PyMOL Python script that loads the backbone (N, CA, C, O; Angstrom):
from pymol import cmd

cmd.read_pdbstr("""\
ATOM      1  N   MET A   1     -64.108  60.351  -3.309  1.00  0.00           N
ATOM      2  CA  MET A   1     -63.389  61.430  -4.052  1.00  0.00           C
ATOM      3  C   MET A   1     -61.809  61.904  -3.807  1.00  0.00           C
ATOM      4  O   MET A   1     -61.152  62.465  -4.684  1.00  0.00           O
ATOM      5  N   PHE A   2     -61.394  61.647  -2.718  1.00  0.00           N
ATOM      6  CA  PHE A   2     -59.980  61.867  -1.904  1.00  0.00           C
ATOM      7  C   PHE A   2     -59.039  60.509  -2.422  1.00  0.00           C
ATOM      8  O   PHE A   2     -57.824  60.708  -2.421  1.00  0.00           O
ATOM      9  N   GLY A   3     -59.445  59.349  -2.797  1.00  0.00           N
ATOM     10  CA  GLY A   3     -58.472  58.438  -2.971  1.00  0.00           C
ATOM     11  C   GLY A   3     -57.026  58.673  -3.588  1.00  0.00           C
ATOM     12  O   GLY A   3     -56.069  57.899  -3.598  1.00  0.00           O
ATOM     13  N   ASN A   4     -57.125  59.803  -4.038  1.00  0.00           N
ATOM     14  CA  ASN A   4     -55.463  59.553  -4.851  1.00  0.00           C
ATOM     15  C   ASN A   4     -55.378  61.293  -4.063  1.00  0.00           C
ATOM     16  O   ASN A   4     -56.202  62.036  -3.530  1.00  0.00           O
ATOM     17  N   SER A   5     -53.703  61.366  -4.409  1.00  0.00           N
ATOM     18  CA  SER A   5     -53.143  62.499  -3.904  1.00  0.00           C
ATOM     19  C   SER A   5     -53.457  63.879  -4.832  1.00  0.00           C
ATOM     20  O   SER A   5     -53.688  63.739  -6.033  1.00  0.00           O
ATOM     21  N   PHE A   6     -53.454  64.902  -4.354  1.00  0.00           N
ATOM     22  CA  PHE A   6     -54.165  66.247  -4.863  1.00  0.00           C
ATOM     23  C   PHE A   6     -53.297  67.516  -4.633  1.00  0.00           C
ATOM     24  O   PHE A   6     -52.615  67.515  -3.609  1.00  0.00           O
ATOM     25  N   GLY A   7     -53.245  68.379  -5.285  1.00  0.00           N
ATOM     26  CA  GLY A   7     -52.357  69.791  -4.769  1.00  0.00           C
ATOM     27  C   GLY A   7     -53.517  70.551  -4.550  1.00  0.00           C
ATOM     28  O   GLY A   7     -54.366  70.335  -5.415  1.00  0.00           O
ATOM     29  N   LEU A   8     -53.916  71.528  -3.527  1.00  0.00           N
ATOM     30  CA  LEU A   8     -54.498  72.966  -3.746  1.00  0.00           C
ATOM     31  C   LEU A   8     -53.871  73.563  -3.434  1.00  0.00           C
ATOM     32  O   LEU A   8     -53.204  73.532  -2.400  1.00  0.00           O
ATOM     33  N   PHE A   9     -53.929  74.815  -4.844  1.00  0.00           N
ATOM     34  CA  PHE A   9     -53.279  76.150  -4.350  1.00  0.00           C
ATOM     35  C   PHE A   9     -54.021  77.056  -4.753  1.00  0.00           C
ATOM     36  O   PHE A   9     -54.625  77.105  -5.825  1.00  0.00           O
ATOM     37  N   LYS A  10     -53.996  78.218  -3.445  1.00  0.00           N
ATOM     38  CA  LYS A  10     -54.776  79.291  -3.005  1.00  0.00           C
ATOM     39  C   LYS A  10     -54.028  80.458  -3.241  1.00  0.00           C
ATOM     40  O   LYS A  10     -52.838  80.493  -2.928  1.00  0.00           O
ATOM     41  N   TYR A  11     -54.603  81.430  -3.766  1.00  0.00           N
ATOM     42  CA  TYR A  11     -53.942  82.388  -3.962  1.00  0.00           C
ATOM     43  C   TYR A  11     -54.323  83.649  -3.379  1.00  0.00           C
ATOM     44  O   TYR A  11     -55.529  83.897  -3.408  1.00  0.00           O
ATOM     45  N   ASP A  12     -53.481  84.580  -2.806  1.00  0.00           N
ATOM     46  CA  ASP A  12     -54.316  86.087  -2.418  1.00  0.00           C
ATOM     47  C   ASP A  12     -55.139  87.046  -3.623  1.00  0.00           C
ATOM     48  O   ASP A  12     -55.809  88.051  -3.382  1.00  0.00           O
ATOM     49  N   THR A  13     -54.945  86.574  -4.665  1.00  0.00           N
ATOM     50  CA  THR A  13     -55.405  86.856  -5.486  1.00  0.00           C
ATOM     51  C   THR A  13     -56.089  86.071  -6.648  1.00  0.00           C
ATOM     52  O   THR A  13     -55.236  85.232  -6.938  1.00  0.00           O
ATOM     53  N   GLY A  14     -57.212  85.872  -7.514  1.00  0.00           N
ATOM     54  CA  GLY A  14     -57.783  84.704  -8.568  1.00  0.00           C
ATOM     55  C   GLY A  14     -58.285  83.700  -7.845  1.00  0.00           C
ATOM     56  O   GLY A  14     -58.269  83.742  -6.615  1.00  0.00           O
ATOM     57  N   LYS A  15     -58.802  82.656  -8.543  1.00  0.00           N
ATOM     58  CA  LYS A  15     -59.277  81.484  -7.909  1.00  0.00           C
ATOM     59  C   LYS A  15     -58.300  80.380  -7.646  1.00  0.00           C
ATOM     60  O   LYS A  15     -57.241  80.171  -8.238  1.00  0.00           O
ATOM     61  N   PRO A  16     -58.916  79.608  -6.507  1.00  0.00           N
ATOM     62  CA  PRO A  16     -58.441  78.501  -5.996  1.00  0.00           C
ATOM     63  C   PRO A  16     -57.789  77.244  -7.396  1.00  0.00           C
ATOM     64  O   PRO A  16     -58.757  76.893  -8.072  1.00  0.00           O
ATOM     65  N   LEU A  17     -56.931  76.817  -7.715  1.00  0.00           N
ATOM     66  CA  LEU A  17     -56.694  75.421  -8.622  1.00  0.00           C
ATOM     67  C   LEU A  17     -56.357  74.253  -7.582  1.00  0.00           C
ATOM     68  O   LEU A  17     -55.761  74.248  -6.505  1.00  0.00           O
ATOM     69  N   VAL A  18     -57.130  73.033  -8.527  1.00  0.00           N
ATOM     70  CA  VAL A  18     -56.889  71.683  -7.765  1.00  0.00           C
ATOM     71  C   VAL A  18     -56.066  70.880  -8.624  1.00  0.00           C
ATOM     72  O   VAL A  18     -56.581  70.719  -9.731  1.00  0.00           O
ATOM     73  N   TYR A  19     -55.163  70.430  -8.499  1.00  0.00           N
ATOM     74  CA  TYR A  19     -54.007  69.602  -9.488  1.00  0.00           C
ATOM     75  C   TYR A  19     -53.876  68.259  -9.100  1.00  0.00           C
ATOM     76  O   TYR A  19     -53.201  68.030  -8.096  1.00  0.00           O
ATOM     77  N   MET A  20     -54.586  66.991  -9.931  1.00  0.00           N
ATOM     78  CA  MET A  20     -54.599  65.704  -9.686  1.00  0.00           C
ATOM     79  C   MET A  20     -53.736  64.866 -10.580  1.00  0.00           C
ATOM     80  O   MET A  20     -53.926  65.100 -11.773  1.00  0.00           O
ATOM     81  N   GLY A  21     -52.970  64.087 -10.354  1.00  0.00           N
ATOM     82  CA  GLY A  21     -51.782  63.242 -11.042  1.00  0.00           C
ATOM     83  C   GLY A  21     -51.645  62.033 -10.712  1.00  0.00           C
ATOM     84  O   GLY A  21     -52.095  61.552  -9.673  1.00  0.00           O
ATOM     85  N   ASN A  22     -50.936  61.358 -11.665  1.00  0.00           N
ATOM     86  CA  ASN A  22     -50.915  59.865 -11.383  1.00  0.00           C
ATOM     87  C   ASN A  22     -49.167  60.001 -12.014  1.00  0.00           C
ATOM     88  O   ASN A  22     -48.661  61.085 -12.306  1.00  0.00           O
ATOM     89  N   HIS A  23     -48.499  58.757 -12.119  1.00  0.00           N
ATOM     90  CA  HIS A  23     -47.540  58.271 -12.806  1.00  0.00           C
ATOM     91  C   HIS A  23     -47.327  58.670 -14.355  1.00  0.00           C
ATOM     92  O   HIS A  23     -46.282  58.874 -14.972  1.00  0.00           O
ATOM     93  N   ALA A  24     -48.613  58.711 -14.753  1.00  0.00           N
ATOM     94  CA  ALA A  24     -48.803  58.941 -16.579  1.00  0.00           C
ATOM     95  C   ALA A  24     -49.087  60.012 -16.654  1.00  0.00           C
ATOM     96  O   ALA A  24     -48.668  60.558 -17.674  1.00  0.00           O
ATOM     97  N   THR A  25     -49.926  60.913 -15.668  1.00  0.00           N
ATOM     98  CA  THR A  25     -50.502  61.954 -16.196  1.00  0.00           C
ATOM     99  C   THR A  25     -50.550  63.110 -15.221  1.00  0.00           C
ATOM    100  O   THR A  25     -49.852  63.244 -14.217  1.00  0.00           O
ATOM    101  N   GLY A  26     -51.659  64.075 -15.763  1.00  0.00           N
ATOM    102  CA  GLY A  26     -51.868  65.004 -14.379  1.00  0.00           C
ATOM    103  C   GLY A  26     -52.862  66.075 -14.750  1.00  0.00           C
ATOM    104  O   GLY A  26     -53.093  66.102 -15.959  1.00  0.00           O
ATOM    105  N   VAL A  27     -53.336  66.727 -14.221  1.00  0.00           N
ATOM    106  CA  VAL A  27     -55.189  67.619 -14.382  1.00  0.00           C
ATOM    107  C   VAL A  27     -54.877  69.059 -13.746  1.00  0.00           C
ATOM    108  O   VAL A  27     -54.237  68.843 -12.716  1.00  0.00           O
ATOM    109  N   PHE A  28     -55.035  70.253 -13.901  1.00  0.00           N
ATOM    110  CA  PHE A  28     -55.533  71.406 -13.388  1.00  0.00           C
ATOM    111  C   PHE A  28     -57.026  71.341 -13.401  1.00  0.00           C
ATOM    112  O   PHE A  28     -57.552  70.859 -14.403  1.00  0.00           O
ATOM    113  N   PHE A  29     -57.680  71.708 -12.546  1.00  0.00           N
ATOM    114  CA  PHE A  29     -59.018  72.108 -12.269  1.00  0.00           C
ATOM    115  C   PHE A  29     -59.256  73.224 -11.880  1.00  0.00           C
ATOM    116  O   PHE A  29     -58.489  73.530 -10.966  1.00  0.00           O
ATOM    117  N   GLU A  30     -60.224  74.282 -12.230  1.00  0.00           N
ATOM    118  CA  GLU A  30     -60.344  75.790 -11.975  1.00  0.00           C
ATOM    119  C   GLU A  30     -61.984  76.275 -11.787  1.00  0.00           C
ATOM    120  O   GLU A  30     -62.437  77.304 -11.284  1.00  0.00           O
ATOM    121  N   ASP A  31     -62.674  75.105 -12.400  1.00  0.00           N
ATOM    122  CA  ASP A  31     -63.900  75.178 -12.286  1.00  0.00           C
ATOM    123  C   ASP A  31     -63.979  74.932 -10.516  1.00  0.00           C
ATOM    124  O   ASP A  31     -63.406  74.286  -9.639  1.00  0.00           O
ATOM    125  N   PRO A  32     -65.262  76.061 -10.708  1.00  0.00           N
ATOM    126  CA  PRO A  32     -65.695  75.566  -8.758  1.00  0.00           C
ATOM    127  C   PRO A  32     -66.581  74.281  -8.682  1.00  0.00           C
ATOM    128  O   PRO A  32     -66.758  73.821  -7.554  1.00  0.00           O
ATOM    129  N   GLU A  33     -67.171  73.634  -9.760  1.00  0.00           N
ATOM    130  CA  GLU A  33     -67.856  72.861  -9.562  1.00  0.00           C
ATOM    131  C   GLU A  33     -66.576  71.525  -8.669  1.00  0.00           C
ATOM    132  O   GLU A  33     -66.647  70.805  -7.673  1.00  0.00           O
ATOM    133  N   TYR A  34     -65.743  71.746  -9.520  1.00  0.00           N
ATOM    134  CA  TYR A  34     -64.680  70.408  -9.066  1.00  0.00           C
ATOM    135  C   TYR A  34     -63.740  70.965  -8.191  1.00  0.00           C
ATOM    136  O   TYR A  34     -62.862  70.226  -7.748  1.00  0.00           O
ATOM    137  N   VAL A  35     -63.779  72.247  -7.839  1.00  0.00           N
ATOM    138  CA  VAL A  35     -62.357  72.796  -7.035  1.00  0.00           C
ATOM    139  C   VAL A  35     -63.412  72.743  -5.888  1.00  0.00           C
ATOM    140  O   VAL A  35     -62.845  72.055  -5.039  1.00  0.00           O
ATOM    141  N   ASP A  36     -64.652  73.095  -5.388  1.00  0.00           N
ATOM    142  CA  ASP A  36     -65.164  73.075  -4.178  1.00  0.00           C
ATOM    143  C   ASP A  36     -64.931  72.448  -3.309  1.00  0.00           C
ATOM    144  O   ASP A  36     -64.402  72.812  -2.258  1.00  0.00           O
ATOM    145  N   PRO A  37     -65.401  71.061  -3.701  1.00  0.00           N
ATOM    146  CA  PRO A  37     -65.221  69.827  -2.748  1.00  0.00           C
ATOM    147  C   PRO A  37     -63.969  69.375  -2.132  1.00  0.00           C
ATOM    148  O   PRO A  37     -63.780  68.470  -1.320  1.00  0.00           O
ATOM    149  N   PHE A  38     -62.969  70.378  -2.813  1.00  0.00           N
ATOM    150  CA  PHE A  38     -61.247  69.775  -2.076  1.00  0.00           C
ATOM    151  C   PHE A  38     -61.395  71.214  -1.166  1.00  0.00           C
ATOM    152  O   PHE A  38     -61.452  71.136   0.061  1.00  0.00           O
ATOM    153  N   VAL A  39     -61.447  72.370  -1.778  1.00  0.00           N
ATOM    154  CA  VAL A  39     -61.834  73.751  -0.831  1.00  0.00           C
ATOM    155  C   VAL A  39     -62.386  73.513   0.371  1.00  0.00           C
ATOM    156  O   VAL A  39     -61.786  73.452   1.444  1.00  0.00           O
ATOM    157  N   LEU A  40     -63.594  73.373   0.169  1.00  0.00           N
ATOM    158  CA  LEU A  40     -64.211  73.206   1.439  1.00  0.00           C
ATOM    159  C   LEU A  40     -64.004  72.117   2.731  1.00  0.00           C
ATOM    160  O   LEU A  40     -64.489  72.422   3.820  1.00  0.00           O
ATOM    161  N   PRO A  41     -63.336  70.957   2.586  1.00  0.00           N
ATOM    162  CA  PRO A  41     -63.054  70.479   3.747  1.00  0.00           C
ATOM    163  C   PRO A  41     -61.372  70.691   4.426  1.00  0.00           C
ATOM    164  O   PRO A  41     -60.885  70.383   5.514  1.00  0.00           O
ATOM    165  N   THR A  42     -60.874  71.292   3.330  1.00  0.00           N
ATOM    166  CA  THR A  42     -59.544  71.872   4.017  1.00  0.00           C
ATOM    167  C   THR A  42     -59.461  72.388   5.102  1.00  0.00           C
ATOM    168  O   THR A  42     -58.486  71.890   5.664  1.00  0.00           O
ATOM    169  N   PRO A  43     -60.165  73.466   6.028  1.00  0.00           N
ATOM    170  CA  PRO A  43     -59.991  73.655   7.559  1.00  0.00           C
ATOM    171  C   PRO A  43     -60.344  72.128   8.195  1.00  0.00           C
ATOM    172  O   PRO A  43     -59.579  72.073   9.158  1.00  0.00           O
ATOM    173  N   SER A  44     -60.868  71.254   8.171  1.00  0.00           N
ATOM    174  CA  SER A  44     -61.012  70.244   8.826  1.00  0.00           C
ATOM    175  C   SER A  44     -60.369  69.297   8.740  1.00  0.00           C
ATOM    176  O   SER A  44     -60.794  68.244   9.216  1.00  0.00           O
ATOM    177  N   ILE A  45     -58.785  69.375   7.924  1.00  0.00           N
ATOM    178  CA  ILE A  45     -58.241  68.410   7.742  1.00  0.00           C
ATOM    179  C   ILE A  45     -56.814  68.988   8.151  1.00  0.00           C
ATOM    180  O   ILE A  45     -55.896  68.346   8.661  1.00  0.00           O
ATOM    181  N   SER A  46     -56.825  70.168   7.857  1.00  0.00           N
ATOM    182  CA  SER A  46     -55.987  70.853   8.464  1.00  0.00           C
ATOM    183  C   SER A  46     -55.737  70.798  10.006  1.00  0.00           C
ATOM    184  O   SER A  46     -54.626  70.816  10.538  1.00  0.00           O
ATOM    185  N   ARG A  47     -56.917  70.731  10.624  1.00  0.00           N
ATOM    186  CA  ARG A  47     -56.887  70.509  12.289  1.00  0.00           C
ATOM    187  C   ARG A  47     -56.238  69.567  12.615  1.00  0.00           C
ATOM    188  O   ARG A  47     -55.227  69.624  13.315  1.00  0.00           O
ATOM    189  N   VAL A  48     -56.866  68.304  12.027  1.00  0.00           N
ATOM    190  CA  VAL A  48     -56.354  66.856  12.368  1.00  0.00           C
ATOM    191  C   VAL A  48     -54.716  66.770  11.991  1.00  0.00           C
ATOM    192  O   VAL A  48     -53.814  66.446  12.764  1.00  0.00           O
ATOM    193  N   ALA A  49     -54.597  67.155  10.577  1.00  0.00           N
ATOM    194  CA  ALA A  49     -53.402  66.733  10.063  1.00  0.00           C
ATOM    195  C   ALA A  49     -51.992  67.258  10.817  1.00  0.00           C
ATOM    196  O   ALA A  49     -51.929  68.217  11.586  1.00  0.00           O
ATOM    197  N   LEU A  50     -50.801  66.332  10.377  1.00  0.00           N
ATOM    198  CA  LEU A  50     -49.773  66.573  11.489  1.00  0.00           C
ATOM    199  C   LEU A  50     -48.749  67.649  10.873  1.00  0.00           C
ATOM    200  O   LEU A  50     -48.653  67.625   9.646  1.00  0.00           O
ATOM    201  N   ASP A  51     -48.011  68.540  11.535  1.00  0.00           N
ATOM    202  CA  ASP A  51     -47.006  69.397  10.595  1.00  0.00           C
ATOM    203  C   ASP A  51     -45.860  68.859  10.331  1.00  0.00           C
ATOM    204  O   ASP A  51     -45.699  67.675  10.631  1.00  0.00           O
ATOM    205  N   ALA A  52     -44.959  69.489   9.804  1.00  0.00           N
ATOM    206  CA  ALA A  52     -43.591  68.870   8.780  1.00  0.00           C
ATOM    207  C   ALA A  52     -42.439  68.164  10.140  1.00  0.00           C
ATOM    208  O   ALA A  52     -41.657  67.220  10.019  1.00  0.00           O
ATOM    209  N   ARG A  53     -42.666  68.884  11.179  1.00  0.00           N
ATOM    210  CA  ARG A  53     -41.744  67.831  12.393  1.00  0.00           C
ATOM    211  C   ARG A  53     -42.908  66.847  12.472  1.00  0.00           C
ATOM    212  O   ARG A  53     -42.768  65.786  11.863  1.00  0.00           O
ATOM    213  N   GLN A  54     -43.954  67.049  13.095  1.00  0.00           N
ATOM    214  CA  GLN A  54     -44.717  65.951  13.717  1.00  0.00           C
ATOM    215  C   GLN A  54     -44.561  64.597  12.444  1.00  0.00           C
ATOM    216  O   GLN A  54     -44.029  63.530  12.753  1.00  0.00           O
ATOM    217  N   SER A  55     -45.009  64.809  11.291  1.00  0.00           N
ATOM    218  CA  SER A  55     -44.904  63.880  10.348  1.00  0.00           C
ATOM    219  C   SER A  55     -43.604  63.181  10.205  1.00  0.00           C
ATOM    220  O   SER A  55     -43.597  61.973   9.965  1.00  0.00           O
ATOM    221  N   GLN A  56     -42.483  63.867  10.339  1.00  0.00           N
ATOM    222  CA  GLN A  56     -41.209  63.304  10.538  1.00  0.00           C
ATOM    223  C   GLN A  56     -40.660  62.625  11.685  1.00  0.00           C
ATOM    224  O   GLN A  56     -39.621  61.973  11.580  1.00  0.00           O
ATOM    225  N   GLU A  57     -41.335  62.742  12.854  1.00  0.00           N
ATOM    226  CA  GLU A  57     -41.166  62.186  14.021  1.00  0.00           C
ATOM    227  C   GLU A  57     -41.415  60.895  13.995  1.00  0.00           C
ATOM    228  O   GLU A  57     -40.620  59.968  14.153  1.00  0.00           O
ATOM    229  N   LEU A  58     -43.149  60.851  13.682  1.00  0.00           N
ATOM    230  CA  LEU A  58     -44.112  59.959  13.186  1.00  0.00           C
ATOM    231  C   LEU A  58     -43.236  58.777  12.300  1.00  0.00           C
ATOM    232  O   LEU A  58     -43.098  57.610  12.668  1.00  0.00           O
ATOM    233  N   LEU A  59     -42.677  59.373  11.038  1.00  0.00           N
ATOM    234  CA  LEU A  59     -41.967  58.448  10.396  1.00  0.00           C
ATOM    235  C   LEU A  59     -40.829  57.322  11.143  1.00  0.00           C
ATOM    236  O   LEU A  59     -40.731  56.096  11.182  1.00  0.00           O
ATOM    237  N   ALA A  60     -40.236  58.209  11.563  1.00  0.00           N
ATOM    238  CA  ALA A  60     -38.674  57.918  12.251  1.00  0.00           C
ATOM    239  C   ALA A  60     -39.324  56.947  13.393  1.00  0.00           C
ATOM    240  O   ALA A  60     -38.817  55.834  13.540  1.00  0.00           O
ATOM    241  N   ALA A  61     -40.168  57.244  14.013  1.00  0.00           N
ATOM    242  CA  ALA A  61     -40.234  55.780  14.871  1.00  0.00           C
ATOM    243  C   ALA A  61     -41.381  54.800  14.621  1.00  0.00           C
ATOM    244  O   ALA A  61     -41.886  54.105  15.503  1.00  0.00           O
ATOM    245  N   ILE A  62     -41.792  54.812  13.169  1.00  0.00           N
ATOM    246  CA  ILE A  62     -42.283  53.657  12.774  1.00  0.00           C
ATOM    247  C   ILE A  62     -41.249  52.948  11.900  1.00  0.00           C
ATOM    248  O   ILE A  62     -41.268  51.721  11.804  1.00  0.00           O
ATOM    249  N   ALA A  63     -40.277  53.759  11.210  1.00  0.00           N
ATOM    250  CA  ALA A  63     -39.274  53.030  11.119  1.00  0.00           C
ATOM    251  C   ALA A  63     -38.293  52.226  11.740  1.00  0.00           C
ATOM    252  O   ALA A  63     -37.750  51.213  11.300  1.00  0.00           O
ATOM    253  N   GLY A  64     -38.084  52.998  13.175  1.00  0.00           N
ATOM    254  CA  GLY A  64     -37.544  52.096  14.427  1.00  0.00           C
ATOM    255  C   GLY A  64     -38.429  50.729  14.521  1.00  0.00           C
ATOM    256  O   GLY A  64     -37.967  49.591  14.441  1.00  0.00           O
ATOM    257  N   GLU A  65     -39.531  51.012  14.671  1.00  0.00           N
ATOM    258  CA  GLU A  65     -40.190  50.057  15.366  1.00  0.00           C
ATOM    259  C   GLU A  65     -39.962  48.698  13.824  1.00  0.00           C
ATOM    260  O   GLU A  65     -39.833  47.486  13.998  1.00  0.00           O
ATOM    261  N   TYR A  66     -39.976  49.312  12.653  1.00  0.00           N
ATOM    262  CA  TYR A  66     -39.739  48.371  11.556  1.00  0.00           C
ATOM    263  C   TYR A  66     -38.584  47.455  11.630  1.00  0.00           C
ATOM    264  O   TYR A  66     -38.465  46.266  11.336  1.00  0.00           O
ATOM    265  N   GLU A  67     -37.720  48.384  12.130  1.00  0.00           N
ATOM    266  CA  GLU A  67     -36.091  47.916  12.099  1.00  0.00           C
ATOM    267  C   GLU A  67     -35.975  46.531  13.103  1.00  0.00           C
ATOM    268  O   GLU A  67     -35.557  45.397  12.866  1.00  0.00           O
ATOM    269  N   GLN A  68     -36.743  47.383  14.772  1.00  0.00           N
ATOM    270  CA  GLN A  68     -36.391  46.216  16.000  1.00  0.00           C
ATOM    271  C   GLN A  68     -37.494  45.206  15.644  1.00  0.00           C
ATOM    272  O   GLN A  68     -37.599  44.396  16.564  1.00  0.00           O
ATOM    273  N   GLU A  69     -38.276  44.984  14.734  1.00  0.00           N
ATOM    274  CA  GLU A  69     -38.886  43.910  14.414  1.00  0.00           C
ATOM    275  C   GLU A  69     -38.388  42.992  13.202  1.00  0.00           C
ATOM    276  O   GLU A  69     -39.048  42.135  12.614  1.00  0.00           O
ATOM    277  N   GLY A  70     -36.908  43.423  12.941  1.00  0.00           N
ATOM    278  CA  GLY A  70     -36.282  42.691  12.042  1.00  0.00           C
ATOM    279  C   GLY A  70     -37.021  43.275  10.404  1.00  0.00           C
ATOM    280  O   GLY A  70     -36.881  42.481   9.474  1.00  0.00           O
ATOM    281  N   GLY A  71     -37.526  44.178  10.197  1.00  0.00           N
ATOM    282  CA  GLY A  71     -37.595  44.403   8.684  1.00  0.00           C
ATOM    283  C   GLY A  71     -36.888  44.461   8.156  1.00  0.00           C
ATOM    284  O   GLY A  71     -35.765  44.428   8.660  1.00  0.00           O
ATOM    285  N   GLY A  72     -37.093  44.607   6.533  1.00  0.00           N
ATOM    286  CA  GLY A  72     -35.883  44.726   5.920  1.00  0.00           C
ATOM    287  C   GLY A  72     -34.652  43.658   5.597  1.00  0.00           C
ATOM    288  O   GLY A  72     -33.645  43.664   4.890  1.00  0.00           O
ATOM    289  N   GLN A  73     -35.327  42.700   6.550  1.00  0.00           N
ATOM    290  CA  GLN A  73     -34.084  41.404   6.550  1.00  0.00           C
ATOM    291  C   GLN A  73     -33.485  40.811   5.183  1.00  0.00           C
ATOM    292  O   GLN A  73     -32.323  40.469   4.964  1.00  0.00           O
ATOM    293  N   ASP A  74     -34.632  40.780   4.294  1.00  0.00           N
ATOM    294  CA  ASP A  74     -34.933  40.187   2.729  1.00  0.00           C
ATOM    295  C   ASP A  74     -33.937  41.282   2.246  1.00  0.00           C
ATOM    296  O   ASP A  74     -32.706  41.286   2.246  1.00  0.00           O
ATOM    297  N   ALA A  75     -34.347  41.701   2.061  1.00  0.00           N
ATOM    298  CA  ALA A  75     -33.627  43.399   1.176  1.00  0.00           C
ATOM    299  C   ALA A  75     -32.390  43.002   0.438  1.00  0.00           C
ATOM    300  O   ALA A  75     -31.614  42.495   1.249  1.00  0.00           O
ATOM    301  N   PRO A  76     -31.937  43.021  -0.649  1.00  0.00           N
ATOM    302  CA  PRO A  76     -30.701  42.682  -0.802  1.00  0.00           C
ATOM    303  C   PRO A  76     -29.487  43.705  -0.003  1.00  0.00           C
ATOM    304  O   PRO A  76     -29.676  44.684   0.719  1.00  0.00           O
ATOM    305  N   ARG A  77     -28.449  43.187  -0.355  1.00  0.00           N
ATOM    306  CA  ARG A  77     -27.671  43.743   0.558  1.00  0.00           C
ATOM    307  C   ARG A  77     -27.045  45.090   0.268  1.00  0.00           C
ATOM    308  O   ARG A  77     -26.619  45.063  -0.887  1.00  0.00           O
ATOM    309  N   GLY A  78     -26.813  46.275   0.855  1.00  0.00           N
ATOM    310  CA  GLY A  78     -26.829  47.303   0.456  1.00  0.00           C
ATOM    311  C   GLY A  78     -27.924  48.675   0.668  1.00  0.00           C
ATOM    312  O   GLY A  78     -27.729  49.888   0.743  1.00  0.00           O
ATOM    313  N   VAL A  79     -29.121  47.834   0.719  1.00  0.00           N
ATOM    314  CA  VAL A  79     -30.611  48.698   0.595  1.00  0.00           C
ATOM    315  C   VAL A  79     -31.208  48.577   1.799  1.00  0.00           C
ATOM    316  O   VAL A  79     -32.174  49.332   1.908  1.00  0.00           O
ATOM    317  N   ARG A  80     -31.006  47.957   2.668  1.00  0.00           N
ATOM    318  CA  ARG A  80     -31.538  48.229   4.308  1.00  0.00           C
ATOM    319  C   ARG A  80     -31.208  49.534   4.485  1.00  0.00           C
ATOM    320  O   ARG A  80     -31.442  50.090   5.558  1.00  0.00           O
TER     321      ARG A  80
END
""", "prot")
cmd.dss("prot")
cmd.show_as("cartoon", "prot")
cmd.util.cbc("prot")
cmd.orient("prot")
């Protein structure tokens, strides 16, 4: 179910919406039959997800390891 990225929009008033899209199109879901499978696991996902700062630090560490291992050496000049 969660093979693609999605956006979950929850509001103080009104029902939650789910947006799913790709490079060509996107769609909003508002029917609880389609939205509930995304809403119900959200607290569990939130407990284990990194916050913005932690995500940045992780990506910086991975990029640093990639550079140390010589990654990107075949990239065209100016792209590294």
